[in-house]
PDB file with SEQRES, HELIX, SHEET and CRYST1 records, atoms N, CA, C and O in Angstrom:
SEQRES   1 A   86  MET ASN ALA THR HIS THR LEU THR PRO THR SER ALA GLU          
SEQRES   2 A   86  ILE GLU GLU GLU SER ARG ARG ILE ARG ARG LEU ARG ILE          
SEQRES   3 A   86  VAL VAL ASN PHE SER LEU GLY LEU ILE ALA GLN GLY ASP          
SEQRES   4 A   86  LEU PRO TYR GLU GLU ALA GLN GLU ILE VAL THR ALA ALA          
SEQRES   5 A   86  LYS ARG LEU ALA GLU ASP LEU PHE PRO GLY LYS GLY HIS          
SEQRES   6 A   86  VAL PHE GLU LEU LEU TYR ARG PRO GLN PHE ARG ARG LEU          
SEQRES   7 A   86  ILE ASN ASP LEU TYR ARG LEU GLN                              
HELIX    1 AA1 SER A   11  ALA A   36  1                                  26    
HELIX    2 AA2 TYR A   42  LEU A   59  1                                  18    
HELIX    3 AA3 GLY A   64  LEU A   70  1                                   7    
HELIX    4 AA4 ARG A   72  LEU A   82  1                                  11    
CRYST1    1.000    1.000    1.000  90.00  90.00  90.00 P 1           1          
ATOM      1  N   MET A   1     118.519 101.131  70.098  1.00  0.00           N  
ATOM      2  CA  MET A   1     117.730 100.231  70.910  1.00  0.00           C  
ATOM      3  C   MET A   1     116.279 100.704  70.893  1.00  0.00           C  
ATOM      4  O   MET A   1     116.015 101.905  70.936  1.00  0.00           O  
ATOM      5  N   ASN A   2     115.368  99.787  70.831  1.00  0.00           N  
ATOM      6  CA  ASN A   2     113.952 100.069  70.802  1.00  0.00           C  
ATOM      7  C   ASN A   2     113.505 100.577  72.176  1.00  0.00           C  
ATOM      8  O   ASN A   2     113.895 100.025  73.205  1.00  0.00           O  
ATOM      9  N   ALA A   3     112.683 101.638  72.184  1.00  0.00           N  
ATOM     10  CA  ALA A   3     112.241 102.241  73.445  1.00  0.00           C  
ATOM     11  C   ALA A   3     111.348 101.293  74.241  1.00  0.00           C  
ATOM     12  O   ALA A   3     111.264 101.411  75.464  1.00  0.00           O  
ATOM     13  N   THR A   4     110.678 100.354  73.566  1.00  0.00           N  
ATOM     14  CA  THR A   4     109.801  99.428  74.284  1.00  0.00           C  
ATOM     15  C   THR A   4     110.553  98.214  74.802  1.00  0.00           C  
ATOM     16  O   THR A   4     110.008  97.431  75.580  1.00  0.00           O  
ATOM     17  N   HIS A   5     111.809  98.051  74.375  1.00  0.00           N  
ATOM     18  CA  HIS A   5     112.626  96.926  74.828  1.00  0.00           C  
ATOM     19  C   HIS A   5     113.075  97.173  76.265  1.00  0.00           C  
ATOM     20  O   HIS A   5     113.633  98.227  76.570  1.00  0.00           O  
ATOM     21  N   THR A   6     112.834  96.210  77.141  1.00  0.00           N  
ATOM     22  CA  THR A   6     113.279  96.357  78.532  1.00  0.00           C  
ATOM     23  C   THR A   6     114.575  95.583  78.716  1.00  0.00           C  
ATOM     24  O   THR A   6     114.775  94.513  78.142  1.00  0.00           O  
ATOM     25  N   LEU A   7     115.430  96.145  79.517  1.00  0.00           N  
ATOM     26  CA  LEU A   7     116.702  95.493  79.805  1.00  0.00           C  
ATOM     27  C   LEU A   7     116.502  94.440  80.886  1.00  0.00           C  
ATOM     28  O   LEU A   7     115.827  94.682  81.886  1.00  0.00           O  
ATOM     29  N   THR A   8     117.079  93.301  80.678  1.00  0.00           N  
ATOM     30  CA  THR A   8     117.032  92.238  81.667  1.00  0.00           C  
ATOM     31  C   THR A   8     118.192  92.446  82.633  1.00  0.00           C  
ATOM     32  O   THR A   8     119.338  92.586  82.205  1.00  0.00           O  
ATOM     33  N   PRO A   9     117.903  92.468  83.938  1.00  0.00           N  
ATOM     34  CA  PRO A   9     118.994  92.675  84.894  1.00  0.00           C  
ATOM     35  C   PRO A   9     119.962  91.492  84.883  1.00  0.00           C  
ATOM     36  O   PRO A   9     119.577  90.343  84.664  1.00  0.00           O  
ATOM     37  N   THR A  10     121.204  91.812  85.121  1.00  0.00           N  
ATOM     38  CA  THR A  10     122.216  90.760  85.203  1.00  0.00           C  
ATOM     39  C   THR A  10     122.101  90.047  86.546  1.00  0.00           C  
ATOM     40  O   THR A  10     121.449  90.542  87.465  1.00  0.00           O  
ATOM     41  N   SER A  11     122.719  88.913  86.651  1.00  0.00           N  
ATOM     42  CA  SER A  11     122.672  88.185  87.930  1.00  0.00           C  
ATOM     43  C   SER A  11     123.357  88.999  89.032  1.00  0.00           C  
ATOM     44  O   SER A  11     122.953  88.935  90.193  1.00  0.00           O  
ATOM     45  N   ALA A  12     124.381  89.753  88.672  1.00  0.00           N  
ATOM     46  CA  ALA A  12     125.054  90.601  89.668  1.00  0.00           C  
ATOM     47  C   ALA A  12     124.112  91.696  90.166  1.00  0.00           C  
ATOM     48  O   ALA A  12     124.099  92.003  91.358  1.00  0.00           O  
ATOM     49  N   GLU A  13     123.329  92.282  89.271  1.00  0.00           N  
ATOM     50  CA  GLU A  13     122.375  93.316  89.673  1.00  0.00           C  
ATOM     51  C   GLU A  13     121.278  92.734  90.561  1.00  0.00           C  
ATOM     52  O   GLU A  13     120.851  93.361  91.531  1.00  0.00           O  
ATOM     53  N   ILE A  14     120.832  91.543  90.221  1.00  0.00           N  
ATOM     54  CA  ILE A  14     119.809  90.885  91.033  1.00  0.00           C  
ATOM     55  C   ILE A  14     120.359  90.564  92.420  1.00  0.00           C  
ATOM     56  O   ILE A  14     119.675  90.770  93.423  1.00  0.00           O  
ATOM     57  N   GLU A  15     121.589  90.062  92.481  1.00  0.00           N  
ATOM     58  CA  GLU A  15     122.218  89.765  93.771  1.00  0.00           C  
ATOM     59  C   GLU A  15     122.394  91.032  94.605  1.00  0.00           C  
ATOM     60  O   GLU A  15     122.173  91.016  95.816  1.00  0.00           O  
ATOM     61  N   GLU A  16     122.788  92.121  93.964  1.00  0.00           N  
ATOM     62  CA  GLU A  16     122.972  93.391  94.674  1.00  0.00           C  
ATOM     63  C   GLU A  16     121.641  93.887  95.244  1.00  0.00           C  
ATOM     64  O   GLU A  16     121.576  94.327  96.392  1.00  0.00           O  
ATOM     65  N   GLU A  17     120.602  93.814  94.450  1.00  0.00           N  
ATOM     66  CA  GLU A  17     119.297  94.250  94.940  1.00  0.00           C  
ATOM     67  C   GLU A  17     118.823  93.347  96.077  1.00  0.00           C  
ATOM     68  O   GLU A  17     118.264  93.831  97.061  1.00  0.00           O  
ATOM     69  N   SER A  18     119.040  92.061  95.950  1.00  0.00           N  
ATOM     70  CA  SER A  18     118.664  91.131  97.019  1.00  0.00           C  
ATOM     71  C   SER A  18     119.426  91.452  98.303  1.00  0.00           C  
ATOM     72  O   SER A  18     118.864  91.386  99.396  1.00  0.00           O  
ATOM     73  N   ARG A  19     120.691  91.795  98.169  1.00  0.00           N  
ATOM     74  CA  ARG A  19     121.505  92.153  99.330  1.00  0.00           C  
ATOM     75  C   ARG A  19     120.942  93.414 100.003  1.00  0.00           C  
ATOM     76  O   ARG A  19     120.857  93.484 101.229  1.00  0.00           O  
ATOM     77  N   ARG A  20     120.561  94.402  99.191  1.00  0.00           N  
ATOM     78  CA  ARG A  20     119.997  95.636  99.757  1.00  0.00           C  
ATOM     79  C   ARG A  20     118.655  95.372 100.434  1.00  0.00           C  
ATOM     80  O   ARG A  20     118.366  95.944 101.485  1.00  0.00           O  
ATOM     81  N   ILE A  21     117.840  94.513  99.837  1.00  0.00           N  
ATOM     82  CA  ILE A  21     116.548  94.163 100.448  1.00  0.00           C  
ATOM     83  C   ILE A  21     116.766  93.461 101.779  1.00  0.00           C  
ATOM     84  O   ILE A  21     116.093  93.774 102.761  1.00  0.00           O  
ATOM     85  N   ARG A  22     117.703  92.511 101.823  1.00  0.00           N  
ATOM     86  CA  ARG A  22     118.001  91.800 103.085  1.00  0.00           C  
ATOM     87  C   ARG A  22     118.471  92.779 104.153  1.00  0.00           C  
ATOM     88  O   ARG A  22     118.043  92.713 105.306  1.00  0.00           O  
ATOM     89  N   ARG A  23     119.350  93.679 103.755  1.00  0.00           N  
ATOM     90  CA  ARG A  23     119.867  94.669 104.719  1.00  0.00           C  
ATOM     91  C   ARG A  23     118.734  95.513 105.290  1.00  0.00           C  
ATOM     92  O   ARG A  23     118.671  95.746 106.497  1.00  0.00           O  
ATOM     93  N   LEU A  24     117.841  95.970 104.416  1.00  0.00           N  
ATOM     94  CA  LEU A  24     116.724  96.779 104.884  1.00  0.00           C  
ATOM     95  C   LEU A  24     115.809  95.976 105.799  1.00  0.00           C  
ATOM     96  O   LEU A  24     115.372  96.490 106.829  1.00  0.00           O  
ATOM     97  N   ARG A  25     115.511  94.742 105.450  1.00  0.00           N  
ATOM     98  CA  ARG A  25     114.664  93.891 106.305  1.00  0.00           C  
ATOM     99  C   ARG A  25     115.288  93.694 107.676  1.00  0.00           C  
ATOM    100  O   ARG A  25     114.599  93.764 108.694  1.00  0.00           O  
ATOM    101  N   ILE A  26     116.591  93.449 107.702  1.00  0.00           N  
ATOM    102  CA  ILE A  26     117.281  93.253 108.978  1.00  0.00           C  
ATOM    103  C   ILE A  26     117.162  94.509 109.837  1.00  0.00           C  
ATOM    104  O   ILE A  26     116.857  94.425 111.027  1.00  0.00           O  
ATOM    105  N   VAL A  27     117.399  95.659 109.239  1.00  0.00           N  
ATOM    106  CA  VAL A  27     117.332  96.921 109.990  1.00  0.00           C  
ATOM    107  C   VAL A  27     115.909  97.193 110.467  1.00  0.00           C  
ATOM    108  O   VAL A  27     115.712  97.605 111.611  1.00  0.00           O  
ATOM    109  N   VAL A  28     114.917  96.969 109.609  1.00  0.00           N  
ATOM    110  CA  VAL A  28     113.529  97.195 110.007  1.00  0.00           C  
ATOM    111  C   VAL A  28     113.142  96.254 111.145  1.00  0.00           C  
ATOM    112  O   VAL A  28     112.545  96.681 112.133  1.00  0.00           O  
ATOM    113  N   ASN A  29     113.483  94.971 111.006  1.00  0.00           N  
ATOM    114  CA  ASN A  29     113.139  94.015 112.070  1.00  0.00           C  
ATOM    115  C   ASN A  29     113.853  94.344 113.374  1.00  0.00           C  
ATOM    116  O   ASN A  29     113.257  94.255 114.447  1.00  0.00           O  
ATOM    117  N   PHE A  30     115.118  94.721 113.290  1.00  0.00           N  
ATOM    118  CA  PHE A  30     115.859  95.117 114.483  1.00  0.00           C  
ATOM    119  C   PHE A  30     115.222  96.361 115.109  1.00  0.00           C  
ATOM    120  O   PHE A  30     115.062  96.435 116.327  1.00  0.00           O  
ATOM    121  N   SER A  31     114.866  97.323 114.281  1.00  0.00           N  
ATOM    122  CA  SER A  31     114.250  98.564 114.772  1.00  0.00           C  
ATOM    123  C   SER A  31     112.917  98.278 115.451  1.00  0.00           C  
ATOM    124  O   SER A  31     112.640  98.805 116.529  1.00  0.00           O  
ATOM    125  N   LEU A  32     112.093  97.447 114.824  1.00  0.00           N  
ATOM    126  CA  LEU A  32     110.809  97.083 115.434  1.00  0.00           C  
ATOM    127  C   LEU A  32     111.031  96.388 116.779  1.00  0.00           C  
ATOM    128  O   LEU A  32     110.322  96.660 117.747  1.00  0.00           O  
ATOM    129  N   GLY A  33     112.005  95.502 116.833  1.00  0.00           N  
ATOM    130  CA  GLY A  33     112.306  94.805 118.082  1.00  0.00           C  
ATOM    131  C   GLY A  33     112.793  95.741 119.168  1.00  0.00           C  
ATOM    132  O   GLY A  33     112.401  95.621 120.328  1.00  0.00           O  
ATOM    133  N   LEU A  34     113.642  96.666 118.788  1.00  0.00           N  
ATOM    134  CA  LEU A  34     114.164  97.639 119.747  1.00  0.00           C  
ATOM    135  C   LEU A  34     113.044  98.503 120.312  1.00  0.00           C  
ATOM    136  O   LEU A  34     112.982  98.743 121.518  1.00  0.00           O  
ATOM    137  N   ILE A  35     112.170  98.963 119.443  1.00  0.00           N  
ATOM    138  CA  ILE A  35     111.036  99.776 119.901  1.00  0.00           C  
ATOM    139  C   ILE A  35     110.098  98.933 120.764  1.00  0.00           C  
ATOM    140  O   ILE A  35     109.578  99.412 121.772  1.00  0.00           O  
ATOM    141  N   ALA A  36     109.884  97.684 120.367  1.00  0.00           N  
ATOM    142  CA  ALA A  36     108.950  96.811 121.086  1.00  0.00           C  
ATOM    143  C   ALA A  36     109.380  96.541 122.521  1.00  0.00           C  
ATOM    144  O   ALA A  36     108.543  96.211 123.361  1.00  0.00           O  
ATOM    145  N   GLN A  37     110.658  96.675 122.813  1.00  0.00           N  
ATOM    146  CA  GLN A  37     111.117  96.472 124.187  1.00  0.00           C  
ATOM    147  C   GLN A  37     110.462  97.457 125.146  1.00  0.00           C  
ATOM    148  O   GLN A  37     110.329  97.174 126.337  1.00  0.00           O  
ATOM    149  N   GLY A  38     110.053  98.615 124.628  1.00  0.00           N  
ATOM    150  CA  GLY A  38     109.308  99.574 125.429  1.00  0.00           C  
ATOM    151  C   GLY A  38     110.125 100.444 126.340  1.00  0.00           C  
ATOM    152  O   GLY A  38     109.560 101.172 127.156  1.00  0.00           O  
ATOM    153  N   ASP A  39     111.455 100.399 126.230  1.00  0.00           N  
ATOM    154  CA  ASP A  39     112.296 101.199 127.134  1.00  0.00           C  
ATOM    155  C   ASP A  39     112.571 102.604 126.602  1.00  0.00           C  
ATOM    156  O   ASP A  39     113.158 103.421 127.312  1.00  0.00           O  
ATOM    157  N   LEU A  40     112.166 102.898 125.386  1.00  0.00           N  
ATOM    158  CA  LEU A  40     112.556 104.153 124.748  1.00  0.00           C  
ATOM    159  C   LEU A  40     111.499 105.236 124.924  1.00  0.00           C  
ATOM    160  O   LEU A  40     110.301 104.955 124.907  1.00  0.00           O  
ATOM    161  N   PRO A  41     111.945 106.458 125.092  1.00  0.00           N  
ATOM    162  CA  PRO A  41     110.988 107.565 125.025  1.00  0.00           C  
ATOM    163  C   PRO A  41     110.393 107.624 123.614  1.00  0.00           C  
ATOM    164  O   PRO A  41     111.013 107.180 122.647  1.00  0.00           O  
ATOM    165  N   TYR A  42     109.207 108.167 123.517  1.00  0.00           N  
ATOM    166  CA  TYR A  42     108.499 108.263 122.243  1.00  0.00           C  
ATOM    167  C   TYR A  42     109.365 108.920 121.165  1.00  0.00           C  
ATOM    168  O   TYR A  42     109.400 108.453 120.026  1.00  0.00           O  
ATOM    169  N   GLU A  43     110.055 109.991 121.521  1.00  0.00           N  
ATOM    170  CA  GLU A  43     110.871 110.730 120.548  1.00  0.00           C  
ATOM    171  C   GLU A  43     111.980 109.848 119.963  1.00  0.00           C  
ATOM    172  O   GLU A  43     112.273 109.921 118.770  1.00  0.00           O  
ATOM    173  N   GLU A  44     112.586 109.025 120.801  1.00  0.00           N  
ATOM    174  CA  GLU A  44     113.644 108.132 120.311  1.00  0.00           C  
ATOM    175  C   GLU A  44     113.074 107.065 119.386  1.00  0.00           C  
ATOM    176  O   GLU A  44     113.708 106.691 118.399  1.00  0.00           O  
ATOM    177  N   ALA A  45     111.888 106.580 119.701  1.00  0.00           N  
ATOM    178  CA  ALA A  45     111.244 105.600 118.822  1.00  0.00           C  
ATOM    179  C   ALA A  45     110.998 106.227 117.451  1.00  0.00           C  
ATOM    180  O   ALA A  45     111.205 105.583 116.423  1.00  0.00           O  
ATOM    181  N   GLN A  46     110.560 107.472 117.440  1.00  0.00           N  
ATOM    182  CA  GLN A  46     110.332 108.171 116.173  1.00  0.00           C  
ATOM    183  C   GLN A  46     111.642 108.375 115.414  1.00  0.00           C  
ATOM    184  O   GLN A  46     111.668 108.277 114.187  1.00  0.00           O  
ATOM    185  N   GLU A  47     112.719 108.657 116.130  1.00  0.00           N  
ATOM    186  CA  GLU A  47     114.024 108.823 115.488  1.00  0.00           C  
ATOM    187  C   GLU A  47     114.482 107.517 114.831  1.00  0.00           C  
ATOM    188  O   GLU A  47     115.104 107.542 113.769  1.00  0.00           O  
ATOM    189  N   ILE A  48     114.178 106.391 115.453  1.00  0.00           N  
ATOM    190  CA  ILE A  48     114.537 105.094 114.886  1.00  0.00           C  
ATOM    191  C   ILE A  48     113.773 104.871 113.583  1.00  0.00           C  
ATOM    192  O   ILE A  48     114.338 104.390 112.602  1.00  0.00           O  
ATOM    193  N   VAL A  49     112.496 105.221 113.578  1.00  0.00           N  
ATOM    194  CA  VAL A  49     111.692 105.089 112.359  1.00  0.00           C  
ATOM    195  C   VAL A  49     112.269 105.983 111.262  1.00  0.00           C  
ATOM    196  O   VAL A  49     112.388 105.560 110.112  1.00  0.00           O  
ATOM    197  N   THR A  50     112.620 107.197 111.612  1.00  0.00           N  
ATOM    198  CA  THR A  50     113.190 108.130 110.641  1.00  0.00           C  
ATOM    199  C   THR A  50     114.504 107.594 110.088  1.00  0.00           C  
ATOM    200  O   THR A  50     114.758 107.697 108.888  1.00  0.00           O  
ATOM    201  N   ALA A  51     115.332 107.030 110.939  1.00  0.00           N  
ATOM    202  CA  ALA A  51     116.613 106.471 110.488  1.00  0.00           C  
ATOM    203  C   ALA A  51     116.385 105.275 109.561  1.00  0.00           C  
ATOM    204  O   ALA A  51     117.104 105.115 108.575  1.00  0.00           O  
ATOM    205  N   ALA A  52     115.402 104.440 109.863  1.00  0.00           N  
ATOM    206  CA  ALA A  52     115.100 103.299 108.997  1.00  0.00           C  
ATOM    207  C   ALA A  52     114.619 103.776 107.633  1.00  0.00           C  
ATOM    208  O   ALA A  52     114.997 103.214 106.605  1.00  0.00           O  
ATOM    209  N   LYS A  53     113.786 104.809 107.623  1.00  0.00           N  
ATOM    210  CA  LYS A  53     113.319 105.348 106.335  1.00  0.00           C  
ATOM    211  C   LYS A  53     114.478 105.953 105.556  1.00  0.00           C  
ATOM    212  O   LYS A  53     114.568 105.778 104.341  1.00  0.00           O  
ATOM    213  N   ARG A  54     115.350 106.652 106.235  1.00  0.00           N  
ATOM    214  CA  ARG A  54     116.512 107.254 105.570  1.00  0.00           C  
ATOM    215  C   ARG A  54     117.378 106.167 104.932  1.00  0.00           C  
ATOM    216  O   ARG A  54     117.855 106.333 103.809  1.00  0.00           O  
ATOM    217  N   LEU A  55     117.581 105.066 105.638  1.00  0.00           N  
ATOM    218  CA  LEU A  55     118.342 103.958 105.077  1.00  0.00           C  
ATOM    219  C   LEU A  55     117.636 103.397 103.838  1.00  0.00           C  
ATOM    220  O   LEU A  55     118.275 103.126 102.821  1.00  0.00           O  
ATOM    221  N   ALA A  56     116.321 103.226 103.932  1.00  0.00           N  
ATOM    222  CA  ALA A  56     115.562 102.717 102.786  1.00  0.00           C  
ATOM    223  C   ALA A  56     115.730 103.623 101.576  1.00  0.00           C  
ATOM    224  O   ALA A  56     115.891 103.146 100.453  1.00  0.00           O  
ATOM    225  N   GLU A  57     115.693 104.922 101.805  1.00  0.00           N  
ATOM    226  CA  GLU A  57     115.852 105.874 100.703  1.00  0.00           C  
ATOM    227  C   GLU A  57     117.280 105.875 100.162  1.00  0.00           C  
ATOM    228  O   GLU A  57     117.494 106.092  98.969  1.00  0.00           O  
ATOM    229  N   ASP A  58     118.252 105.632 101.035  1.00  0.00           N  
ATOM    230  CA  ASP A  58     119.645 105.538 100.580  1.00  0.00           C  
ATOM    231  C   ASP A  58     119.857 104.271  99.749  1.00  0.00           C  
ATOM    232  O   ASP A  58     120.551 104.294  98.732  1.00  0.00           O  
ATOM    233  N   LEU A  59     119.257 103.177 100.189  1.00  0.00           N  
ATOM    234  CA  LEU A  59     119.417 101.913  99.476  1.00  0.00           C  
ATOM    235  C   LEU A  59     118.617 101.871  98.173  1.00  0.00           C  
ATOM    236  O   LEU A  59     119.034 101.259  97.190  1.00  0.00           O  
ATOM    237  N   PHE A  60     117.460 102.536  98.191  1.00  0.00           N  
ATOM    238  CA  PHE A  60     116.558 102.532  97.035  1.00  0.00           C  
ATOM    239  C   PHE A  60     116.118 103.964  96.739  1.00  0.00           C  
ATOM    240  O   PHE A  60     114.992 104.344  97.062  1.00  0.00           O  
ATOM    241  N   PRO A  61     116.993 104.758  96.128  1.00  0.00           N  
ATOM    242  CA  PRO A  61     116.670 106.163  95.846  1.00  0.00           C  
ATOM    243  C   PRO A  61     115.371 106.300  95.039  1.00  0.00           C  
ATOM    244  O   PRO A  61     115.124 105.563  94.085  1.00  0.00           O  
ATOM    245  N   GLY A  62     114.562 107.262  95.456  1.00  0.00           N  
ATOM    246  CA  GLY A  62     113.313 107.532  94.765  1.00  0.00           C  
ATOM    247  C   GLY A  62     112.189 106.574  95.105  1.00  0.00           C  
ATOM    248  O   GLY A  62     111.123 106.629  94.491  1.00  0.00           O  
ATOM    249  N   LYS A  63     112.408 105.692  96.077  1.00  0.00           N  
ATOM    250  CA  LYS A  63     111.402 104.694  96.436  1.00  0.00           C  
ATOM    251  C   LYS A  63     110.904 104.865  97.872  1.00  0.00           C  
ATOM    252  O   LYS A  63     110.481 103.897  98.505  1.00  0.00           O  
ATOM    253  N   GLY A  64     110.956 106.089  98.380  1.00  0.00           N  
ATOM    254  CA  GLY A  64     110.495 106.339  99.748  1.00  0.00           C  
ATOM    255  C   GLY A  64     109.043 105.963  99.958  1.00  0.00           C  
ATOM    256  O   GLY A  64     108.648 105.579 101.059  1.00  0.00           O  
ATOM    257  N   HIS A  65     108.243 106.074  98.901  1.00  0.00           N  
ATOM    258  CA  HIS A  65     106.827 105.719  99.018  1.00  0.00           C  
ATOM    259  C   HIS A  65     106.645 104.231  99.313  1.00  0.00           C  
ATOM    260  O   HIS A  65     105.653 103.840  99.929  1.00  0.00           O  
ATOM    261  N   VAL A  66     107.582 103.410  98.885  1.00  0.00           N  
ATOM    262  CA  VAL A  66     107.493 101.978  99.165  1.00  0.00           C  
ATOM    263  C   VAL A  66     107.664 101.734 100.667  1.00  0.00           C  
ATOM    264  O   VAL A  66     106.970 100.895 101.242  1.00  0.00           O  
ATOM    265  N   PHE A  67     108.580 102.460 101.299  1.00  0.00           N  
ATOM    266  CA  PHE A  67     108.736 102.355 102.753  1.00  0.00           C  
ATOM    267  C   PHE A  67     107.422 102.717 103.429  1.00  0.00           C  
ATOM    268  O   PHE A  67     106.987 102.042 104.361  1.00  0.00           O  
ATOM    269  N   GLU A  68     106.789 103.796 102.949  1.00  0.00           N  
ATOM    270  CA  GLU A  68     105.528 104.244 103.540  1.00  0.00           C  
ATOM    271  C   GLU A  68     104.439 103.180 103.415  1.00  0.00           C  
ATOM    272  O   GLU A  68     103.613 103.026 104.315  1.00  0.00           O  
ATOM    273  N   LEU A  69     104.438 102.457 102.314  1.00  0.00           N  
ATOM    274  CA  LEU A  69     103.425 101.422 102.095  1.00  0.00           C  
ATOM    275  C   LEU A  69     103.704 100.139 102.868  1.00  0.00           C  
ATOM    276  O   LEU A  69     102.787  99.531 103.419  1.00  0.00           O  
ATOM    277  N   LEU A  70     104.970  99.728 102.908  1.00  0.00           N  
ATOM    278  CA  LEU A  70     105.313  98.433 103.493  1.00  0.00           C  
ATOM    279  C   LEU A  70     105.651  98.483 104.978  1.00  0.00           C  
ATOM    280  O   LEU A  70     105.207  97.632 105.748  1.00  0.00           O  
ATOM    281  N   TYR A  71     106.424  99.462 105.372  1.00  0.00           N  
ATOM    282  CA  TYR A  71     106.975  99.445 106.731  1.00  0.00           C  
ATOM    283  C   TYR A  71     106.345 100.456 107.678  1.00  0.00           C  
ATOM    284  O   TYR A  71     106.222 100.176 108.871  1.00  0.00           O  
ATOM    285  N   ARG A  72     105.944 101.620 107.186  1.00  0.00           N  
ATOM    286  CA  ARG A  72     105.376 102.640 108.079  1.00  0.00           C  
ATOM    287  C   ARG A  72     104.177 102.101 108.864  1.00  0.00           C  
ATOM    288  O   ARG A  72     104.075 102.374 110.060  1.00  0.00           O  
ATOM    289  N   PRO A  73     103.258 101.341 108.236  1.00  0.00           N  
ATOM    290  CA  PRO A  73     102.126 100.826 109.033  1.00  0.00           C  
ATOM    291  C   PRO A  73     102.562  99.932 110.197  1.00  0.00           C  
ATOM    292  O   PRO A  73     101.945  99.961 111.262  1.00  0.00           O  
ATOM    293  N   GLN A  74     103.615  99.143 110.003  1.00  0.00           N  
ATOM    294  CA  GLN A  74     104.103  98.289 111.094  1.00  0.00           C  
ATOM    295  C   GLN A  74     104.628  99.136 112.246  1.00  0.00           C  
ATOM    296  O   GLN A  74     104.318  98.891 113.412  1.00  0.00           O  
ATOM    297  N   PHE A  75     105.434 100.143 111.893  1.00  0.00           N  
ATOM    298  CA  PHE A  75     105.962 101.035 112.926  1.00  0.00           C  
ATOM    299  C   PHE A  75     104.821 101.791 113.612  1.00  0.00           C  
ATOM    300  O   PHE A  75     104.815 101.929 114.835  1.00  0.00           O  
ATOM    301  N   ARG A  76     103.866 102.275 112.835  1.00  0.00           N  
ATOM    302  CA  ARG A  76     102.757 103.052 113.396  1.00  0.00           C  
ATOM    303  C   ARG A  76     101.948 102.202 114.382  1.00  0.00           C  
ATOM    304  O   ARG A  76     101.633 102.660 115.480  1.00  0.00           O  
ATOM    305  N   ARG A  77     101.613 100.965 113.994  1.00  0.00           N  
ATOM    306  CA  ARG A  77     100.844 100.089 114.891  1.00  0.00           C  
ATOM    307  C   ARG A  77     101.594  99.839 116.189  1.00  0.00           C  
ATOM    308  O   ARG A  77     101.023  99.937 117.275  1.00  0.00           O  
ATOM    309  N   LEU A  78     102.875  99.516 116.071  1.00  0.00           N  
ATOM    310  CA  LEU A  78     103.675  99.231 117.257  1.00  0.00           C  
ATOM    311  C   LEU A  78     103.765 100.441 118.173  1.00  0.00           C  
ATOM    312  O   LEU A  78     103.547 100.328 119.379  1.00  0.00           O  
ATOM    313  N   ILE A  79     104.081 101.582 117.612  1.00  0.00           N  
ATOM    314  CA  ILE A  79     104.225 102.802 118.427  1.00  0.00           C  
ATOM    315  C   ILE A  79     102.881 103.200 119.035  1.00  0.00           C  
ATOM    316  O   ILE A  79     102.823 103.603 120.197  1.00  0.00           O  
ATOM    317  N   ASN A  80     101.800 103.090 118.259  1.00  0.00           N  
ATOM    318  CA  ASN A  80     100.488 103.405 118.808  1.00  0.00           C  
ATOM    319  C   ASN A  80     100.138 102.500 119.980  1.00  0.00           C  
ATOM    320  O   ASN A  80      99.597 102.957 120.986  1.00  0.00           O  
ATOM    321  N   ASP A  81     100.449 101.212 119.845  1.00  0.00           N  
ATOM    322  CA  ASP A  81     100.157 100.270 120.933  1.00  0.00           C  
ATOM    323  C   ASP A  81     101.014 100.554 122.166  1.00  0.00           C  
ATOM    324  O   ASP A  81     100.506 100.571 123.287  1.00  0.00           O  
ATOM    325  N   LEU A  82     102.299 100.774 121.962  1.00  0.00           N  
ATOM    326  CA  LEU A  82     103.206 100.980 123.093  1.00  0.00           C  
ATOM    327  C   LEU A  82     102.965 102.287 123.822  1.00  0.00           C  
ATOM    328  O   LEU A  82     103.002 102.344 125.051  1.00  0.00           O  
ATOM    329  N   TYR A  83     102.718 103.334 123.054  1.00  0.00           N  
ATOM    330  CA  TYR A  83     102.602 104.669 123.653  1.00  0.00           C  
ATOM    331  C   TYR A  83     101.162 105.115 123.792  1.00  0.00           C  
ATOM    332  O   TYR A  83     100.885 106.279 124.083  1.00  0.00           O  
ATOM    333  N   ARG A  84     100.237 104.170 123.579  1.00  0.00           N  
ATOM    334  CA  ARG A  84      98.800 104.417 123.755  1.00  0.00           C  
ATOM    335  C   ARG A  84      98.308 105.612 122.940  1.00  0.00           C  
ATOM    336  O   ARG A  84      97.589 106.474 123.446  1.00  0.00           O  
ATOM    337  N   LEU A  85      98.710 105.646 121.668  1.00  0.00           N  
ATOM    338  CA  LEU A  85      98.280 106.720 120.776  1.00  0.00           C  
ATOM    339  C   LEU A  85      97.079 106.262 119.968  1.00  0.00           C  
ATOM    340  O   LEU A  85      96.860 105.063 119.792  1.00  0.00           O  
ATOM    341  N   GLN A  86      96.318 107.197 119.490  1.00  0.00           N  
ATOM    342  CA  GLN A  86      95.152 106.856 118.650  1.00  0.00           C  
ATOM    343  C   GLN A  86      95.475 106.988 117.202  1.00  0.00           C  
ATOM    344  O   GLN A  86      94.617 106.742 116.354  1.00  0.00           O  
TER     345      GLN A  86                                                      
END                                                                             
């Protein structure tokens, strides 16, 4: 096989990746909502963020930087607003 030839994902692979993306979005949105309620101590809110990142890394190994780019800013803004952090 030619090294420059890229493999086209199968429909099953695309469906699996879509399923993992949906799962991560659901967990992130649920986590943001849970934190937004404002009933949690700061440490627990941080634990929720850590658990969401761990799930992202489990679902997409080697892609932790993507979580940092896409989701960490949302969590940071919310936590900063709720807990009056700078």
